[in-house]
TORPA-4810 file (N, C-alpha, C, O; in nm, 3 decimals):
<nodes>
NODE_1_11.440_-2.225_13.479_11.441_-2.177_13.338_11.386_-2.276_13.229_11.343_-2.379_13.280_M
NODE_2_11.374_-2.270_13.053_11.285_-2.272_13.007_11.345_-2.419_12.903_11.454_-2.382_12.861_T
NODE_3_11.327_-2.510_12.869_11.354_-2.589_12.695_11.463_-2.534_12.614_11.570_-2.572_12.568_E
NODE_4_11.380_-2.415_12.616_11.444_-2.324_12.495_11.595_-2.232_12.555_11.683_-2.178_12.488_E
NODE_5_11.581_-2.241_12.697_11.636_-2.160_12.774_11.812_-2.256_12.786_11.932_-2.229_12.777_E
NODE_6_11.754_-2.332_12.802_11.906_-2.449_12.940_11.828_-2.559_12.898_11.709_-2.576_12.921_Y
NODE_7_11.963_-2.686_12.786_11.816_-2.831_12.748_11.984_-2.934_12.872_12.089_-2.890_12.920_V
NODE_8_11.932_-3.045_12.871_12.032_-3.113_12.943_12.025_-3.258_12.878_11.933_-3.326_12.922_V
NODE_9_12.117_-3.329_12.767_12.095_-3.405_12.789_12.202_-3.487_12.740_12.307_-3.427_12.717_A
NODE_10_12.196_-3.659_12.713_12.387_-3.681_12.738_12.444_-3.600_12.781_12.488_-3.518_12.700_N
NODE_11_12.467_-3.584_12.894_12.545_-3.577_13.011_12.653_-3.378_12.952_12.754_-3.310_12.974_S
NODE_12_12.507_-3.385_12.861_12.570_-3.171_12.821_12.501_-3.059_12.827_12.454_-3.009_12.725_V
NODE_13_12.492_-3.022_12.909_12.409_-2.863_12.938_12.436_-2.813_12.822_12.542_-2.832_12.762_H
NODE_14_12.326_-2.737_12.776_12.304_-2.676_12.599_12.272_-2.545_12.676_12.154_-2.537_12.711_T
NODE_15_12.372_-2.416_12.719_12.335_-2.322_12.735_12.252_-2.158_12.600_12.310_-2.059_12.556_I
NODE_16_12.152_-2.190_12.585_12.061_-2.129_12.493_11.981_-1.989_12.488_11.877_-1.974_12.423_K
NODE_17_12.049_-1.884_12.569_12.007_-1.788_12.639_12.077_-1.712_12.731_12.127_-1.785_12.816_T
NODE_18_12.105_-1.566_12.752_12.148_-1.463_12.705_12.118_-1.431_12.853_12.189_-1.342_12.900_D
NODE_19_12.042_-1.475_12.921_11.995_-1.398_13.103_12.074_-1.447_13.165_12.119_-1.549_13.114_R
NODE_20_12.113_-1.420_13.257_12.255_-1.441_13.310_12.229_-1.606_13.364_12.110_-1.640_13.359_P
NODE_21_12.340_-1.729_13.424_12.319_-1.824_13.433_12.441_-1.844_13.573_12.555_-1.800_13.575_I
NODE_22_12.389_-1.903_13.654_12.572_-1.955_13.770_12.487_-2.053_13.750_12.370_-2.087_13.733_I
NODE_23_12.668_-2.103_13.766_12.682_-2.307_13.691_12.832_-2.305_13.842_12.948_-2.268_13.826_I
NODE_24_12.781_-2.348_13.947_12.769_-2.446_14.023_12.858_-2.551_14.024_12.864_-2.598_13.911_S
NODE_25_12.935_-2.612_14.105_12.936_-2.819_14.135_13.047_-2.850_14.037_13.094_-2.788_13.942_G
NODE_26_13.081_-3.005_14.113_13.185_-3.109_14.064_13.073_-3.199_13.981_12.952_-3.218_13.990_I
NODE_27_13.180_-3.243_13.894_13.135_-3.306_13.757_13.297_-3.388_13.741_13.407_-3.365_13.790_T
NODE_28_13.236_-3.507_13.635_13.362_-3.561_13.598_13.271_-3.656_13.457_13.338_-3.726_13.381_T
NODE_29_13.177_-3.648_13.445_13.127_-3.689_13.325_13.017_-3.525_13.242_12.982_-3.521_13.123_S
NODE_30_12.987_-3.416_13.345_12.901_-3.295_13.298_12.962_-3.204_13.192_13.075_-3.159_13.208_Q
NODE_31_12.882_-3.174_13.074_12.961_-3.058_13.004_12.895_-2.945_12.991_12.791_-2.898_13.038_R
NODE_32_13.015_-2.896_12.885_12.861_-2.745_12.919_12.905_-2.681_12.767_13.017_-2.663_12.718_I
NODE_33_12.773_-2.657_12.715_12.828_-2.622_12.549_12.689_-2.468_12.542_12.570_-2.476_12.572_V
NODE_34_12.749_-2.373_12.504_12.705_-2.265_12.463_12.642_-2.299_12.335_12.723_-2.368_12.272_V
NODE_35_12.543_-2.283_12.273_12.467_-2.281_12.167_12.506_-2.170_12.090_12.534_-2.057_12.131_A
NODE_36_12.504_-2.242_11.890_12.567_-2.126_11.876_12.446_-1.988_11.809_12.325_-2.005_11.798_S
NODE_37_12.527_-1.850_11.770_12.460_-1.730_11.840_12.441_-1.710_11.935_12.389_-1.599_11.919_G
NODE_38_12.439_-1.727_12.042_12.394_-1.701_12.176_12.488_-1.606_12.263_12.609_-1.625_12.269_V
NODE_39_12.438_-1.528_12.313_12.484_-1.417_12.379_12.523_-1.419_12.539_12.543_-1.328_12.619_N
NODE_40_12.526_-1.555_12.550_12.546_-1.580_12.729_12.614_-1.503_12.805_12.689_-1.415_12.763_A
NODE_41_12.593_-1.531_12.922_12.617_-1.436_13.061_12.624_-1.508_13.179_12.549_-1.504_13.276_N
NODE_42_12.772_-1.608_13.150_12.757_-1.763_13.274_12.852_-1.669_13.422_12.952_-1.600_13.403_I
NODE_43_12.804_-1.685_13.520_12.867_-1.694_13.621_12.913_-1.818_13.685_12.833_-1.888_13.746_I
NODE_44_13.070_-1.856_13.670_13.126_-1.997_13.741_13.143_-1.885_13.914_13.201_-1.783_13.950_F
NODE_45_13.034_-2.008_13.983_13.031_-1.969_14.124_13.110_-2.105_14.186_13.027_-2.159_14.260_N
NODE_46_13.242_-2.189_14.187_13.305_-2.284_14.207_13.236_-2.452_14.143_13.194_-2.559_14.186_G
NODE_47_13.272_-2.354_13.970_13.304_-2.520_13.944_13.343_-2.571_13.900_13.370_-2.534_13.786_V
NODE_48_13.392_-2.722_13.946_13.522_-2.831_13.909_13.455_-2.904_13.801_13.408_-3.014_13.830_D
NODE_49_13.445_-2.868_13.700_13.427_-2.956_13.600_13.596_-3.082_13.518_13.685_-3.054_13.438_I
NODE_50_13.573_-3.171_13.571_13.712_-3.283_13.503_13.666_-3.416_13.402_13.643_-3.533_13.430_D
NODE_51_13.665_-3.362_13.310_13.624_-3.484_13.192_13.737_-3.535_13.055_13.723_-3.600_12.951_V
NODE_52_13.847_-3.465_13.121_13.957_-3.544_13.097_13.984_-3.742_13.054_14.032_-3.796_12.954_S
NODE_53_13.920_-3.808_13.199_13.895_-3.876_13.209_13.813_-3.994_13.045_13.810_-4.115_13.020_G
NODE_54_13.768_-3.885_12.984_13.647_-3.914_12.897_13.680_-3.897_12.762_13.612_-3.953_12.677_I
NODE_55_13.809_-3.803_12.720_13.844_-3.711_12.620_13.734_-3.682_12.605_13.661_-3.757_12.539_S
NODE_56_13.681_-3.550_12.666_13.563_-3.502_12.651_13.612_-3.310_12.626_13.728_-3.288_12.661_A
NODE_57_13.559_-3.224_12.591_13.577_-3.087_12.677_13.492_-3.007_12.736_13.407_-2.956_12.662_C
NODE_58_13.489_-2.969_12.904_13.494_-2.913_12.985_13.387_-2.782_12.951_13.313_-2.725_13.031_A
NODE_59_13.403_-2.756_12.818_13.291_-2.594_12.829_13.372_-2.582_12.664_13.490_-2.608_12.642_F
NODE_60_13.276_-2.539_12.570_13.237_-2.533_12.426_13.137_-2.386_12.367_13.015_-2.375_12.375_K
NODE_61_13.225_-2.300_12.316_13.115_-2.215_12.280_13.104_-2.354_12.086_13.185_-2.412_12.014_I
NODE_62_12.980_-2.342_12.093_12.959_-2.445_11.927_12.986_-2.414_11.819_12.888_-2.355_11.776_E
NODE_63_13.117_-2.420_11.691_13.130_-2.416_11.609_13.107_-2.245_11.524_12.996_-2.192_11.523_D
NODE_64_13.164_-2.214_11.494_13.088_-2.087_11.479_12.996_-1.958_11.509_12.989_-1.850_11.450_N
NODE_65_12.917_-2.017_11.642_12.903_-1.923_11.685_12.897_-1.744_11.624_12.981_-1.691_11.552_S
NODE_66_12.836_-1.713_11.651_12.868_-1.590_11.595_12.785_-1.472_11.746_12.733_-1.361_11.733_M
NODE_67_12.804_-1.551_11.869_12.702_-1.511_11.949_12.856_-1.405_12.067_12.945_-1.341_12.013_G
NODE_68_12.847_-1.412_12.155_12.901_-1.284_12.237_12.885_-1.407_12.364_12.783_-1.473_12.381_N
NODE_69_13.050_-1.425_12.470_13.016_-1.502_12.586_13.058_-1.437_12.677_13.172_-1.390_12.667_V
NODE_70_12.982_-1.413_12.790_13.065_-1.345_12.902_13.091_-1.446_13.043_12.987_-1.487_13.095_T
NODE_71_13.186_-1.478_13.089_13.256_-1.535_13.179_13.197_-1.457_13.321_13.141_-1.349_13.306_I
NODE_72_13.207_-1.496_13.414_13.227_-1.413_13.527_13.263_-1.452_13.672_13.179_-1.472_13.759_T
NODE_73_13.410_-1.462_13.691_13.416_-1.593_13.802_13.408_-1.538_13.951_13.500_-1.469_13.995_L
NODE_74_13.308_-1.566_14.022_13.274_-1.554_14.149_13.363_-1.535_14.224_13.450_-1.621_14.239_A
NODE_75_13.366_-1.381_14.310_13.448_-1.383_14.441_13.515_-1.463_14.509_13.427_-1.536_14.554_D
NODE_76_13.634_-1.509_14.557_13.636_-1.581_14.667_13.592_-1.750_14.605_13.603_-1.839_14.689_G
NODE_77_13.559_-1.779_14.506_13.551_-1.924_14.426_13.674_-1.969_14.357_13.746_-1.883_14.307_K
NODE_78_13.697_-2.064_14.352_13.838_-2.197_14.331_13.720_-2.251_14.211_13.626_-2.320_14.250_R
NODE_79_13.735_-2.213_14.055_13.660_-2.278_13.917_13.808_-2.369_13.835_13.910_-2.309_13.803_N
NODE_80_13.791_-2.492_13.818_13.846_-2.601_13.691_13.752_-2.637_13.590_13.631_-2.661_13.600_Y
NODE_81_13.841_-2.636_13.474_13.769_-2.652_13.349_13.907_-2.776_13.304_14.010_-2.752_13.241_L
NODE_82_13.869_-2.887_13.354_13.995_-2.995_13.275_13.888_-3.091_13.175_13.789_-3.160_13.203_K
NODE_83_13.980_-3.050_13.009_13.920_-3.127_12.931_14.037_-3.230_12.881_14.010_-3.320_12.802_S
</nodes>
């Protein structure tokens, strides 16, 4: 993916594309944000994001966004988001 589609900065992974993106892994510091106006297609494939210890939001759609976000949970995988 290009920087116009996906950016990582300050522990925030910002999705800026409508191309399908698969996310997996475990973290206690990284967060996911969908940029405003993006029609995101996200597949959670064994995601475990627990940022409750840093008072942050594990997954956020930017405020006042007019985009549509579709989240698909991969079969047979457990997915956790804890803020």
